[in-house]
N, C-alpha and C positions, 0 to 999 in steps of 0.2 A: 819189281819193287819200284822202278822209276816211272812206270806208266800210270794209267788210272786206277789199276787194281793189281793185286799180286796174290799169290797163294801162300797162306801161312804154313810154314814148314811143320809146325807142331800139330795143328788141327786140319790141316789140308783144306781149309775154307778159303773161299775168295774174299779178300778184304780190300777196301778202298786204301790207296796209297796216301801217304802224307801230303804229297803234292795236291791231290784232288781234295783232300780235306782243308788244306790251306787255301785252295782257290775258292771253295765254298764260303770259308769265313771272310776272305777278302771281298768277295761279291756282296756279302751281307753288309759289311762295313761301308762299302761304296754306296750301296742303297740307301743306308742311314744317313750318310753324308749328303746325298742328294736331297733326302727329305728335309734335313735340317737346313740346308743352304738355300732352300726356296722361301723360307720364312724371312720376313724382313727383319733385320737386326738393326736397332736404333741405338747408336752410341753418341751420347752427348758429352762434350768436354766442358767441364765447369772450371773457370779459372779463378775460383774463390774458395778458399778453405772453409769459411763459415758456412757457405751454402752447401758445400760437399758434406760437412758434418751434419747439417740439418736434413739433407736429403737421406743420408744414412740413417739418421735418427727416425725419420718418418718409415723407412723400410723396416727397421728393427721393431718399432711399435706395431706395424703391420703384421709382422711375423711373431708377435707376442713375446719378443726377447726384451723384456722390460729392464733387466739388470743392465745389460749392455747399452740399452737405449739411455739409461740414466747417465752412464759414463759419457756417452756422446753429447747429451744435452749440457752436462756440466762442462765438458771441453768447449763446446760452442759458446756458451755463456761466458766462460772465463776469458776465451780469446776475444770475444767481442768487447768485453769490459776493458781488457787490457789495451787493445788498439785504439779505443776511443779516449781512454785516460791518458795515454802517452802522446795521443795527437796524430797517430799514424793515418787514421781516417776519421770521418765525421760520424756524429752520433745518429744521425737520421737514417743512414744507410751504410753501416760498417762493412768494409770489404778487406780481405786479405788475399791478394793474388799470390799463387803459388810461387811466382818469381821473386817475391818479397821475402820468402822464407829461405834465408841463406845462413851460412855458419855465423856471420856476424850478427844477423837478427836474432839468432838463438842465444848467442853470448849476451847480447844486450837485454834480452828478455829475462834471462837468468839473473843478471845483475840487478834489475828493477824490481824482481819479486823478492 
């Protein structure tokens, strides 16, 4: 039972051991991991909440998820309007770096709304 095969007591047939079955599964997983690791993965860090929301909005529209896209559009527009009206950023190119979003920022945002 601990080798590559064993004889089943009930049917007296030769059967693969669990160890051999596990080794086959692991080799398939390793092969798939090699396949996917060869493809270049591009990860870009965006340090702007408004840009991140707009990027996700474009992705949602591309996936035809229009309901969720409308929520992201509304959130991006509201955030952009808020930071320009309060004077956190300029109107020509509003930015909200992730480092800006702190507990105090959220408290102040709530009090001004």
